[in-house]
C-alpha positions in Angstrom: -43.4 27.7 0.5 -47.0 27.9 -0.2 -49.2 30.5 1.1 -51.6 30.3 4.2 -54.8 30.9 2.2 -54.0 27.8 0.1 -53.5 25.8 3.2 -56.5 27.0 4.7 -58.6 26.2 1.6 -57.2 22.6 1.7 -58.3 22.1 5.2 -61.7 23.6 4.6 -62.0 21.1 1.6 -61.0 18.3 3.7 -63.7 19.1 6.3 -66.3 18.8 3.8 -65.5 15.3 2.8 -68.8 14.1 4.3 -70.7 16.1 1.6 -68.3 14.6 -0.8 -69.7 11.1 -0.1 -66.7 9.9 1.9 -68.0 8.0 5.2 -66.0 7.5 8.3 -68.3 5.4 10.2 -67.2 2.7 12.7 -68.8 -0.6 12.4 -71.2 -1.2 15.1 -70.0 -4.0 17.5 -73.7 -5.3 18.3 -74.5 -6.2 14.6 -72.7 -9.1 13.1 -71.4 -9.7 9.5 -74.7 -10.9 8.2 -76.4 -7.5 9.3 -73.6 -5.5 7.2 -73.3 -7.8 4.3 -76.7 -6.7 2.4 -76.1 -3.0 2.4 -72.6 -3.6 1.1 -74.1 -5.7 -1.9 -76.5 -3.0 -2.3 -74.0 -0.2 -2.8 -71.9 -2.5 -5.2 -74.6 -3.3 -7.5 -75.6 0.6 -7.7 -72.0 1.6 -8.3 -70.9 -1.4 -10.6 -73.9 -2.8 -12.4 -71.7 -5.2 -14.4 -70.3 -6.8 -11.1 -71.1 -10.4 -10.6 -73.1 -11.4 -7.3 -69.8 -13.1 -6.1 -67.8 -10.2 -6.5 -70.2 -7.7 -5.5 -69.1 -7.7 -1.8 -65.7 -6.5 -2.8 -67.1 -3.1 -4.4 -68.4 -0.8 -1.9 -69.8 2.6 -2.1 -67.7 4.1 0.5 -65.3 2.0 2.5 -62.5 2.2 5.0 -61.8 5.8 6.3 -61.3 8.9 4.4 -58.0 10.7 4.0 -57.2 12.7 7.3 -57.7 16.5 6.8 -54.1 17.1 8.0 -52.9 14.6 5.5 -54.7 16.4 2.4 -53.3 19.7 3.8 -49.8 18.3 3.8 -50.2 16.8 0.5 -51.3 20.1 -0.8 -48.4 21.9 0.9 -45.6 19.7 0.0 -46.9 18.5 -3.6 -43.8 19.7 -5.4 -41.7 17.2 -3.3 -43.2 14.4 -5.1 -42.2 15.3 -8.7 -38.5 15.5 -9.6 -38.3 14.7 -13.4 -35.9 12.0 -14.3 -35.9 11.3 -18.1 -35.2 7.9 -19.4 -31.7 6.9 -20.7 -30.9 7.3 -24.3 -28.4 5.1 -25.9 -26.6 6.0 -29.3 -25.7 2.9 -31.5 -24.1 3.0 -34.7 -25.5 1.0 -37.6 -24.6 0.7 -41.4 -26.5 2.3 -43.9 -28.6 0.4 -46.3 -26.7 -0.6 -49.6 -27.3 1.3 -52.9 -27.6 -0.4 -56.1 -24.5 -1.3 -58.1 -24.8 0.9 -61.2 -20.9 0.9 -61.8 -20.8 -2.7 -62.1 -23.6 -2.9 -64.4 -21.9 -0.3 -66.7 -18.6 -1.9 -66.8 -20.3 -5.1 -67.7 -21.9 -3.4 -70.7 -18.6 -2.2 -71.7 -16.8 -5.7 -71.5 -19.6 -7.0 -73.6 -19.2 -4.4 -76.2 -15.7 -5.0 -76.4 -16.1 -8.6 -76.6 -18.4 -8.1 -79.4 -16.1 -6.1 -81.4 -13.2 -8.3 -80.8 -14.0 -11.0 -83.6 -14.3 -8.1 -86.2 -10.8 -7.2 -85.5 -9.6 -10.9 -85.5 -11.3 -11.4 -88.8 -9.4 -8.7 -90.4 -6.2 -9.8 -88.9 -6.9 -13.3 -90.1 -7.6 -11.9 -93.8 -4.2 -10.1 -93.4 -2.4 -13.0 -92.5 -4.0 -15.2 -95.2 -3.4 -12.7 -97.9 -0.9 -13.6 -100.2 1.2 -11.9 -102.8 1.6 -13.0 -106.2 5.0 -14.7 -105.3 2.9 -16.7 -102.7 4.5 -15.1 -99.6 2.3 -14.2 -96.5 1.7 -10.8 -95.6 2.5 -10.2 -91.7 0.1 -7.9 -89.9 1.8 -4.5 -88.5 3.1 -4.6 -85.1 1.0 -1.4 -84.1 -2.2 -3.5 -84.5 -1.0 -5.9 -82.0 0.0 -3.3 -79.4 -3.3 -1.7 -79.7 -5.1 -4.6 -79.0 -3.0 -5.7 -76.1 -3.5 -2.1 -74.5 -7.2 -2.2 -75.0 -7.5 -5.8 -73.4 -5.5 -4.5 -70.2 -7.4 -1.4 -69.9 -10.7 -3.3 -70.0 -9.4 -5.7 -67.4 -8.3 -3.0 -65.1 -11.6 -1.2 -65.4 -13.6 -4.2 -64.9 -11.6 -5.1 -61.7 -12.1 -1.4 -60.3 -15.8 -1.1 -60.7 -16.5 -4.6 -59.2 -15.1 -3.3 -55.7 -18.2 -2.2 -53.7 -18.1 1.1 -51.9 -17.8 1.2 -48.3 -21.2 1.6 -46.5 -21.7 4.9 -44.4 -22.4 4.4 -40.7 -25.7 6.0 -39.2 -26.2 6.8 -35.5 -29.4 5.4 -34.0 -30.9 6.9 -30.9 -32.8 4.3 -28.5 -34.3 4.8 -25.3 -33.5 2.4 -22.3 -35.6 2.2 -19.1 -38.4 4.2 -17.9 -38.5 8.1 -16.9 -39.6 8.9 -13.6 -41.9 9.5 -11.7 -44.4 7.2 -13.4 -48.0 8.1 -12.7 -48.5 5.5 -10.0 -45.2 6.5 -8.1 -46.6 10.0 -8.2 -49.9 9.0 -7.0 -48.4 7.0 -4.2 -46.1 9.9 -3.1 -49.2 12.2 -3.1 -51.3 10.1 -0.9 -48.8 8.3 1.3 -50.5 4.9 0.4 -48.2 2.0 0.8 -50.5 -0.9 0.6 -50.8 -3.3 -2.5 -47.1 -3.1 -3.3 -47.1 -6.2 -5.4 -43.8 -5.5 -7.1 -44.2 -4.0 -10.6 -47.9 -3.1 -10.0 -50.2 -1.7 -12.5 -52.9 0.9 -11.8 -55.6 -1.8 -12.7 -53.8 -4.2 -10.3 -53.5 -1.6 -7.5 -57.1 -0.9 -7.6 -58.0 -4.5 -7.6 -55.9 -5.1 -4.5 -57.5 -2.1 -2.5 -61.0 -3.1 -3.5 -60.3 -6.3 -1.8 -59.0 -4.6 1.1 -62.1 -2.6 1.6 -60.2 0.7 0.5 -62.1 2.0 -2.5 -65.3 4.2 -3.1 -67.2 5.0 -6.1 -67.9 8.6 -5.1 -65.1 11.3 -5.6 -63.0 12.1 -2.5 -60.4 14.8 -2.2 -57.1 13.2 -1.4 -57.9 9.9 -3.0 -56.8 8.3 -6.5 -58.9 8.1 -9.2 -57.9 5.2 -11.4 -58.9 4.9 -15.1 -59.5 1.7 -16.5 -57.4 -0.1 -19.1 -57.9 1.4 -22.5 -55.8 -0.3 -25.4 -57.1 2.2 -27.9 -55.8 5.0 -25.9 -52.3 3.3 -25.2 -53.2 2.9 -21.5 -53.3 -1.1 -21.5 -52.7 -1.4 -17.7 -55.0 1.8 -16.7 -54.0 5.1 -15.2 -54.0 6.9 -11.9 -54.4 10.6 -10.8 -54.4 12.4 -7.5 -57.5 14.1 -6.8 -56.8 17.5 -5.4 -60.6 18.8 -4.9 -64.0 17.8 -5.8 -67.1 19.7 -6.2 -70.8 18.2 -6.8 -72.7 19.8 -9.6 -76.5 20.3 -9.8 -77.0 17.5 -12.4 -75.4 15.0 -10.4 -72.0 14.9 -12.0 -68.7 15.9 -10.2 -66.0 18.4 -11.2 -62.6 17.3 -10.2 -59.1 19.0 -9.8 -56.6 16.4 -10.6 -52.7 16.1 -11.0 -50.9 13.4 -12.7 -47.6 12.6 -14.2 -46.6 10.6 -17.4 -49.5 11.8 -19.6 -47.0 11.9 -22.5 -45.1 9.1 -22.0 -42.1 11.2 -21.0 -43.2 11.5 -17.1 -44.1 15.4 -17.4 -46.6 16.7 -14.9 -50.1 17.9 -15.6 -51.2 19.8 -12.7 -54.5 20.9 -11.5 -56.2 19.7 -14.7 -60.4 19.7 -14.6 -62.0 16.7 -15.0 -65.9 16.1 -15.3 -67.0 12.8 -13.6 -70.4 11.1 -14.3 -71.1 8.7 -11.5 -74.0 7.2 -13.3 -71.7 6.0 -16.0 -68.5 6.0 -14.2 -66.8 8.2 -16.8 -64.3 11.0 -16.9 -63.7 13.7 -19.3 -60.9 16.0 -19.1 -61.8 19.6 -19.8 -58.4 21.2 -19.5 -54.6 20.1 -19.7 -52.9 18.1 -22.3 -55.7 15.6 -22.3 -58.5 17.9 -22.9 -58.6 17.8 -26.4 -59.3 13.9 -26.7 -59.7 12.4 -23.2 -63.6 12.2 -23.2 -65.7 9.6 -21.4 -62.9 7.2 -20.4 -63.9 4.5 -18.0 -63.4 4.9 -14.5 -62.8 2.1 -12.1 -63.3 4.1 -9.0 -61.1 5.9 -6.2 -58.7 4.4 -3.9 -58.8 5.8 -0.4 -56.1 4.2 1.5 
């Protein structure tokens, strides 16, 4: 159970949301839609210069309502309940090892060739022995021992060739393969911390979540405690669908930048938790640079889409 000072600190940070740029205004009933359209477009152009005129009305400087102070305090108090690591399932499969080169077959082939090469010489000697005649004109028969030796040599050569021709059994190797996804994924963790249940589009990516929330008027370009910061897709950093993180705390710096304290999971593709990392957010360039945590050494100037409020 968290201490009382931490809860009081979270409540105090929530009460300062107005200074963080999160508005909780109620639209005036006296002014029509035409009266509010122009300010929204102005805020959109300032926050997203690359946005077209048709899409400018979807991006607002501060839209919807900010997370309630008691909601932020509950998230701070119960944040451990949103993280229960479930590693991905590992499957072990057997596969045959790569076959080695047949050196024994080559050796036996050379032996057989050498044996065949020597055979004509022996047959020539036998022939000369058969054709040799005595003075009386009788043929001289070759010795029986020579015939026995030849037969034994042929039998040994045949047996040796047959044995070497048989390939050795290939050894089996174990292959480990990951099946499914670990939990909690970064988006699931961010939803759990904020309690946001809107824009559930099935297998929703962080980029799709932000686009849906923006159309619903629930995003802002100004850091807000209790919101979700969404990093844009970055194929070079293995983030093809973007990456969300829960914003624990915000503080505005004198140079116009913001120092954020964020928590996120799956930073390593194994769903481990990076808690209370320090991030420097630049609202002019809409970039985020991690100053601590596992991403601290490399995550610099990452493109930020904005912050989801509800």
